[in-house]
N, C-alpha and C positions, 0 to 999 in steps of 0.2 A: 416879341415874346414877353409875356407877362411874368410878374414875380411868381404867380402860382405855378405856371408851367415850368419855370426854372427850378422851383423848389421840388416839384415832382420828378424832374429828370436828374436831380442830384444823386450821385452814387451813394450807396449805403456803406456804412463803416463796417470793416471786417471785425472790429472788436465788439460789435453788438450783434448778438444772435437773433436771427429772424425766426419766424414761425416754422419754416421748413427745417432749419438747422436744429431747433429745439425738438422737433418731431423725430429727426434722425437720431439725435442723442438719446431721446427717451426710448426709441426702439432698440438702440444698442444696449442701453442699461437693462431693458427687459430681457434681451437675449442673454446678456451676461448673467442675469439673475436665474434664468431658466437653466443655464449651464451649471451654475453653482448648485441649484436644487437637484439636478440630475446626478452630479457628483456626490452630493450628500445622501441621496437615496441609495446610490450604489455602495457607499461606505457603510451606511446603516445596515444594508442587506448583508455585506461582508462581515460586519461585527456580529450580527445576529447568527450567521452561519457558524462563525468560529466559536462564538460563545456556546452555541448548542452542541457542537462537536466536542469541544474541550470539556464542557460541563458533563457530558455523558460518557466521554471516552477516557479521561484521565484516570478514572477509577480502575480501568483495566490493567494499569501498570502497578497497581497495589493489590495485594491479596491477603486474605485472612488465613493464618496458619494456626494449627493446634499443636502445641509442643508437649510431647509425652515421652517418658523413658520406656523403652521396650527391651525386655530380656529375650534374646534370641535363643530359645530352647533347642538344644541339639537333638533331643528326643523327637521333636516335631519336624525340624528342618533337615536333619541329616542323621537318620538312624544308623546308617552304616559307618559313620565317622570318618569317611574317606575324603571328605571335602571335594568330591568330584562333581563339577558343575553339571555333568550329564545326568548323574544320579539325583542331584538336588533339584533339577528342573521338574522332576516328577511330583514335587510338592506344589500344589496349585495355590491360587490366591485364596482359596477357602481356608487352607491351613494358616496362611499368614494373617488372614482376617481374624481368626480366633486369637492369635497373639495380640493383635491390635486391640481387640475388644477387651481382653483381660487387662492389658496395660492401661487403657483409659479408665476402666472401672477401678483399678487399684489406685491410680493417681487421683481420681475424684475422692476416693475414700481417704487417701493420705492427706489431701488438702482440706478435708472436712466439708466438702461442698454438698449441699442438699440436692439430690437429684430429682426432687419434686415427684417422686414415685414413678419415674420413667422406667420403662422396661429396657432390657439390654439392646434390643433392636432400635429403640428410640434414641438411646445414647449414641449408638453407632451412626444414627441418622444425622448427627452433628458433623460427622466426618465425610469427606468425599469418598465415593465408591472407588476412586483411583488410589486410595491410601494403601490397600493390600498389594496392589500391583507395583506401586512405587517402592514399597518395602522389599518386595521380592526381587525387583531389579537391582536394588542396592546390595542385597545379600549375594546374589549371583555374581555381581561384579567384584565383590570382595568376600569370598567364603570365610576368610579369617575372622570375620565379625561374629560368627556363630559361637555361642557360649558367653558372649559379652552382653552388657546392658548399654544400649546406645540411645542417644537423644535423637528422636525422630520428629521431623516437622511434617505433619500431614495437612493437606488442603482441608479447610472447612468447607462444608457444602455451600452451594450458591446462595441458599436462603440465609444461612448464618453470615456469610460474607456480605450479603445485601443488608443485613441488620446493622452491622457495624459501619456500613457506608451510608446508612440512611435510606436505603431503597425499600427495606422491609421494616414494618413496625409490629407491635403486639396486636394492634387492631387488624391489620391485614392478615396476620398469622391465624387469626380466628377463622378466616374464610379460606385458608390455604390448606390443601390436603397434604402438602409436602413438609410442613413444619407446624409446630404448635407453640402457643405462648409459653407453655411450660419448658419446652426445649430452648426457647430464646432466653428465658430467665436463667436456666442452667448455663447457657453460653455466656451470659453477662457475668455470672458468678465466676466462671472459669477465666474470663478476661480480667476480672478484679484480682484473681489469685495468680495471675501471670501465666496462665496456661494458653491463652489465646492472644495473638498479636497480629495486627494488620501492618504490613510493611511492603517495601518495594519488591516487585516480582519480575525479575528479568527473564524468567522462564516463559513469560508471555511472548517474548520475541524469539525464543529458541525452541520451544516445545512444539509438537505436532498437534493437529486437530484432535478433538475428543468427541465422543458421542453425545447425544442430546441429554443423557443422564449425568454427564460430567462436565458441565460448562466451565467450572472453576479450573479445570485442567487443560482447556483448549488454548492453543498457542498459534503463532504465525510462522513457525520455523519452516515448514514445508512450503508455505505460500511465498515467503521471502526467497527461499532457494529456487523455487520454480520460476519466479519472476526474474531472478538473476540469470538463470539459464536462458530464458527466452530473450532477455535483453542482449545477452552475449551473441546469440544467433542473429538477432536483428542487426546488431552493430557490424558483425563480420560480413553479412550479406548485403545489407542496404547501403552502407557507406561506399565500398568500391563500385558496386553496380550503379548507384545513383550518381556518383561523381563522374564515372566514365560516360554514362549516358548524357549527362549535362555537358561535358566537354565536347562530345561529338556533335550534339545538337547546336551548341552555341558557337563552336569554333571551326568545326570541320564539315558539317553536313551542308549540302547544297540547299539553297532556299527554293523549294518547289512545293507542289501541292501535297506530296507525300510527307515531307517534314512538317508542313502546316497541319496535316491531319493528325500526325503523331503528337504535335504540341497541343492540339485541341483535346485529344483523348487523354493526355496526361493531366491537363487541367480539369477535365471532367472526372477522372478517377480520384482526384484529390477531394472531390465533393461527394463521392459515393458513400452512403451510410455504411458504417463498419460491419453491421450484421450481414451485408451482402458478401463481404469478404469471408465471413464465417461459413456461409452457404457454399461459396466456391471452395474453401478448404475442405469442407465435409465431402464434397463431390470429388475433388481432385486428389487430395493427399490421403484421405482415409478410404473412400470407396474404390477409387481407381488405383492408387499406388499402394494401398494396403498398409499404410503407416499406423502405429498403435494410437488409439484414442488416449486423451489426457496426457500425452507425452509432450515435453517442452519443445521437441523438434517441430512438431506440428504447429504448436502455438507460435513458435518463433518464425516459421515460414509464413503463416497467415498474417502476422504482424509486420513481417518484412514487406509483403505485398501491399499492405495498407500504408506503410511508412514511405515507400519508395517515391510516390508522387510528390509528397511534401518535401523530401530531400532534393529531388530533381528541380522543383520549382525554386527552392531557396538557393541551390547551387547555381542555377542559371542566372538568377538575379545578382548573385555575388560576382559571377564572371562578367556579366553585362556592366556592372558598376566600375570595372577597371577601365580607365580611359584608353581609347584606341591609340593614343600617342605612345603608350607603353609597348604595344605590339609593333607599331611602325618603327619605333626606335630599335627594338631588338632585331627586326628584319633588316633594318638599314645597316646595321653593323655586321651582317652576315649570318645571323642565327637562322636556323631552319624553323619551320612552322611549329614542330613539336618542341624545339628548344625554347621558343618564345612562350609557348603555353606552360611548359613545366618549370622553366627557370624564372619566369617573370609574372605571367598572368595568374597562375595557380597560387603561388605564395601570397600575392596581394589579395586574392579572393578567399584565402583560408579562413579569416575571421567569420565571414558570412557562411561559409560551408560548415564550419564547426558549430556555429550557432543553429543553423537549420537542422543539422544532424541531431544535436542534443534535444532540441525542441520536438523533433519528430519522435525520438526515443521516449521523451516525456509523455507525448500523446499516446504512444503505444503502451506505455506502462500502465496507464489508467483505463485501458479498454477492457471491457468485460463481455460485450455482446458476441464477438466472434469466437471467444474462448468457450462460451457456454455451448455453442453449437458443435464444438469438436470434443465435447465430453469432459472438459476440465472442471465441471461442476460436481464430479464424483467425489465421494468422501475418500480422502487419502490420509492414511495414518503413518505409513513408513516414509522415511526420507529417501529421495533418489540418490544413487551413487554418484561418484565424481564423473565428470565428462571423460570419454564420450559415452560410456554405458548409461549414465544417468539421464542423458538427453532422450533416451528411448523408454524410460521408466515413467510410471504415472506420477503426476505432480499437479499442483494447482497454482493459482496466482493471487496476488493481493486483492484486486478488485473482485475476483470470483469468490474469494474467501469472505469478503464483506457481504456479497449477495447471499452466500450460504447461511451466514449467521443471522442475517435479518429475517430469514425464512423459518427459523426455529422458534419454538414456543417459549422457552425459558427466558425471562427478562435479562438474565445475566449475559446472554448472547448479544443482546442489543448493546450493552455496555462494551462488549468485546468488539463488536462491529464498529462502534465509534472509535475505539482504540486503534483498530486496523486502519480506519480512515486517517487518523492522526499520523500513523507511520507512513501511509501512502503520500499524504501531503508533505511530510518532511522529505521524502525521496524526491518528489516533484520540485520542491523549493530548492533542494540541493542541486538538482540537475540544471535548473534555471540559473542559479548562482554560478555554477561552473561555466555555463554558456556565456554569461556576462564577463567573467574573469578571462576566459579564453579569447573572447572577442577583443577585449582591451589589451590583452597580452600580445596578440599577434597583429593588432591593427597597425597599419603603416600609413603614413601621409605622403601624398605626392603632389 
């Protein structure tokens, strides 16, 4: 054997990378780079989404108010002097509107504000059309106010509100039939005199929806209450049914073609588009069973059907994760099958069950397609009563309210839709946080 052949056959050092090793390392680095780029793109998209939603929606939690002193004239509001609410209800918002108009004109004169030659109707155009109704509700709630001069905070109209939030300018007002530059100049003078203030508006979370002419008065109260009622129904129905089904299929059911078919159908139902469940609810619960449209009970039932496959799959996975030795040990010391399930297997699977249930509820909370088909898109002004009566009364839900507001023409509703999205995201984040806490709270090691 020559020296050349000996040199060629000598083993290569592991400390020196050959061409194949360098190629594998380069491929690994490229894959790592691709992964980092994918994560970066996802984070940028999330930041863009949150920035857009927060930038458009935070203004919904602040509202512009016009502060005016109003003298509640007894000759207008209660000619009989009895302070009987039944008699006082005969005074419509037209009568209260005249009081509001006189009060704002007197206050402008007292402050020495130049009205730019505006007519009385244009001055009242600075206030929301909801102002007379709000004043009427306040007086009917406390008839003792009649005869007094009270401080009244009226909503400014959406265009004035948009002006102080930067959404409306003098240039855009020239092309807007709902506001004029002269009105905005008067509004600015009122703000300088302390008559107009933009501040936190918690009524956005508690008030009911308003018509297209009153976007500044629209709130999420009915939508939040309707969503709460539906989530209550979903929780009461889906959790026991889903857990019982999972226990039977995983622990008790014989393994044959029938159970295999059931398992396949459950997996398929989890992937069915949500609007299909809406069609089913329309045919079954409304057309066949005669339940009322727009009622939380119908929305809760359809969301229960949609959530059950998710809860069953998550619960079965949690039960399957419990080691078989736990079951064998329980049976070995004399426990029955049911005792081993409820005393040992179920407690150990509880973190996964709770997590799957809460995530299923979070998914149901954000669904809108099935609710649109059962009539929850209708305009609902009145709050539903407490359960059980309220479960059968008209209501709406948060995602449906977002859909409704995005369909309306006034730009102020877009702001309110973004605000509703923020509220919905906060609910979803809270539910996910609760799922994580419960999982760690009940998690056990074996």
